[in-house]
RODO-2510 file (C-alpha; in nm, 4 decimals, decimal comma):
residues 151
     n   res          X          Y          Z
     1     m     7,6621    -9,5455    13,0779
     2     t     7,4831    -9,3806    13,3656
     3     g     7,3022    -9,5906    13,6521
     4     q     7,3343    -9,6300    14,0164
     5     i     7,3915    -9,9520    14,1816
     6     r     7,2065    -9,9881    14,5219
     7     a     7,0646   -10,2380    14,7404
     8     m     6,7477   -10,3898    14,6664
     9     e     6,4400   -10,3459    14,8892
    10     v     6,1246   -10,4672    14,9363
    11     y     5,9174   -10,2184    14,7157
    12     d     6,1394   -10,3395    14,4606
    13     i     6,0255   -10,6865    14,4260
    14     p     5,7135   -10,6163    14,1837
    15     r     5,9551   -10,4592    13,9202
    16     v     6,2601   -10,7279    13,9785
    17     l     5,9613   -11,0100    13,9455
    18     e     5,8865   -10,8707    13,5722
    19     i     6,2374   -10,8818    13,4934
    20     e     6,2503   -11,2033    13,5961
    21     k     5,9746   -11,3159    13,4132
    22     e     6,0892   -11,1637    13,0704
    23     s     6,4415   -11,3325    13,1786
    24     f     6,4391   -11,6886    13,2711
    25     t     6,1882   -12,0043    13,1446
    26     n     6,1520   -12,0398    13,5733
    27     p     6,1747   -11,7443    13,7410
    28     w     6,2179   -11,6966    14,0767
    29     s     5,9147   -11,6426    14,2848
    30     e     5,8322   -11,3257    14,4885
    31     q     5,8613   -11,5593    14,8229
    32     s     6,2392   -11,6530    14,7038
    33     f     6,3128   -11,2716    14,6509
    34     l     6,1966   -11,2285    14,9915
    35     m     6,3641   -11,4960    15,1728
    36     e     6,7213   -11,4030    15,0243
    37     l     6,6353   -11,0591    15,1198
    38     e     6,6433   -11,2187    15,5061
    39     n     6,9333   -11,4321    15,4408
    40     p     7,2610   -11,2964    15,5960
    41     i     7,4839   -11,4200    15,3409
    42     s     7,2659   -11,3051    15,0401
    43     q     7,3886   -10,9463    14,8401
    44     m     7,0546   -10,8367    14,6304
    45     l     7,1558   -10,5323    14,3862
    46     v     6,9938   -10,3622    14,1881
    47     l     7,0775   -10,1485    13,9044
    48     e     6,8535    -9,8161    13,8428
    49     t     6,8847    -9,6064    13,5007
    50     d     6,6544    -9,2936    13,4788
    51     g     6,4793    -9,3896    13,8004
    52     q     6,3570    -9,7343    13,6709
    53     i     6,5221   -10,0949    13,7493
    54     a     6,7113   -10,1745    13,4637
    55     g     6,8727   -10,5046    13,6373
    56     i     6,9377   -10,7034    13,9270
    57     i     7,2336   -10,9221    14,0852
    58     c     7,1788   -11,1778    14,3634
    59     y     7,4839   -11,3111    14,5312
    60     w     7,5821   -11,5288    14,8403
    61     m     7,9330   -11,4516    14,9990
    62     v     8,0142   -11,7778    15,1641
    63     l     8,3434   -11,7893    15,3389
    64     d     8,5979   -11,6267    15,1020
    65     e     8,3902   -11,7242    14,7997
    66     i     8,0801   -11,5878    14,6047
    67     h     7,8512   -11,7451    14,4439
    68     l     7,6373   -11,5709    14,1829
    69     l     7,2654   -11,6936    14,2084
    70     n     7,1067   -11,4336    13,9800
    71     i     7,1668   -11,1827    13,7096
    72     a     6,8997   -11,0453    13,4991
    73     i     6,8519   -10,7351    13,2900
    74     a     6,5099   -10,5851    13,1850
    75     g     6,4575   -10,6697    12,7876
    76     e     6,4385   -10,3429    12,6561
    77     e     6,7603   -10,2576    12,8258
    78     r     6,9856   -10,5665    12,7248
    79     g     7,3007   -10,5088    12,5353
    80     k     7,3812   -10,1633    12,6948
    81     g     7,6450   -10,3216    12,9191
    82     y     7,4801   -10,3007    13,2356
    83     a     7,5506   -10,6893    13,3365
    84     r     7,8561   -10,6153    13,3300
    85     f     7,8199   -10,2943    13,5072
    86     l     7,6644   -10,5394    13,8063
    87     l     7,9331   -10,7968    13,7680
    88     h     8,1870   -10,5153    13,8543
    89     a     8,0260   -10,4118    14,1161
    90     m     7,9974   -10,7474    14,2561
    91     q     8,3449   -10,8454    14,2001
    92     a     8,4324   -10,4834    14,3537
    93     h     8,2645   -10,6178    14,6835
    94     a     8,4323   -10,9379    14,6374
    95     e     8,7741   -10,7789    14,6785
    96     e     8,6597   -10,5618    14,9836
    97     n     8,5796   -10,8872    15,1491
    98     g     8,8885   -11,0767    15,0573
    99     s     8,7001   -11,3198    14,8242
   100     t     8,9273   -11,5550    14,6426
   101     s     8,7073   -11,6776    14,3908
   102     v     8,3172   -11,6419    14,2318
   103     v     8,1241   -11,9901    14,0924
   104     l     7,8478   -11,9756    13,8960
   105     e     7,6040   -12,1941    13,7259
   106     v     7,4589   -12,1161    13,3588
   107     r     7,2370   -12,2980    13,1011
   108     e     7,4542   -12,4890    12,8541
   109     n     7,2651   -12,3165    12,5828
   110     n     7,2867   -11,9628    12,7678
   111     e     7,5549   -11,8602    12,4774
   112     r     7,5588   -11,4984    12,5234
   113     a     7,5940   -11,5443    12,9138
   114     i     7,8688   -11,8009    12,8624
   115     r     8,0380   -11,5358    12,6479
   116     l     8,0171   -11,2671    12,9118
   117     y     8,1551   -11,5029    13,1787
   118     e     8,4121   -11,5614    12,9569
   119     r     8,5143   -11,2118    12,8994
   120     f     8,4851   -11,1674    13,3017
   121     g     8,7514   -11,4036    13,3184
   122     f     8,5434   -11,7041    13,4324
   123     s     8,6100   -12,0554    13,3000
   124     q     8,4062   -12,3798    13,2784
   125     v     8,5048   -12,6125    13,5759
   126     g     8,2208   -12,8722    13,5687
   127     r     7,9016   -12,9736    13,4317
   128     i     7,5664   -13,0374    13,6222
   129     a     7,3207   -13,2967    13,3952
   130     n     6,9607   -13,1783    13,4090
   131     y     7,0246   -12,8969    13,6459
   132     y     6,7229   -12,7201    13,4827
   133     p     6,4106   -12,9200    13,5647
   134     e     6,1795   -12,7813    13,3485
   135     d     6,3444   -12,8883    13,0486
   136     k     6,6048   -13,1522    13,1638
   137     q     6,9199   -12,9044    13,0335
   138     d     7,2168   -12,9241    13,1623
   139     a     7,4379   -12,6674    13,3862
   140     l     7,8048   -12,5346    13,3059
   141     v     7,9359   -12,4513    13,6558
   142     m     8,2199   -12,1857    13,5927
   143     r     8,4663   -12,0409    13,8324
   144     k     8,6752   -11,7339    13,8677
   145     e     8,9766   -11,7149    14,0826
   146     m     9,0373   -11,3671    14,2192
   147     k     9,3452   -11,2371    14,1962
   148     w     9,4091   -10,9086    14,3986
   149     t     9,7124   -10,6827    14,3035
   150     n     9,7535   -10,4980    14,6276
   151     r     9,8138   -10,8428    14,8421
***
């Protein structure tokens, strides 16, 4: 896989919004992305392939924990390993900063994402009833404890 991961910039928002709309029933708004770009604990990365944004990831670094907020891959780019590539970038950043765990919420019926997270070492640690307001679906809370071999 070829691609470059870089920090998201304001000028990326139109393409990022396209990816959001094709990925989620309740996509983030332009204002949400602008707020995250200004948030000092937020990390927003894009994956570019052939000069086009193919995916995004957004996470917070809070003390020694990472909270994954958003990961999305453009429809035509799915199935190429790009989500794993973005998760590896997040994990490398976590290691650089001494984070000890990563937590996320995922729709209970998003089997593809759940399998990806499980392959990445996440396990379910909880459930939040009616987390997604548009369809009253539960969220599974998943967590991964980071174990660094060089410590």
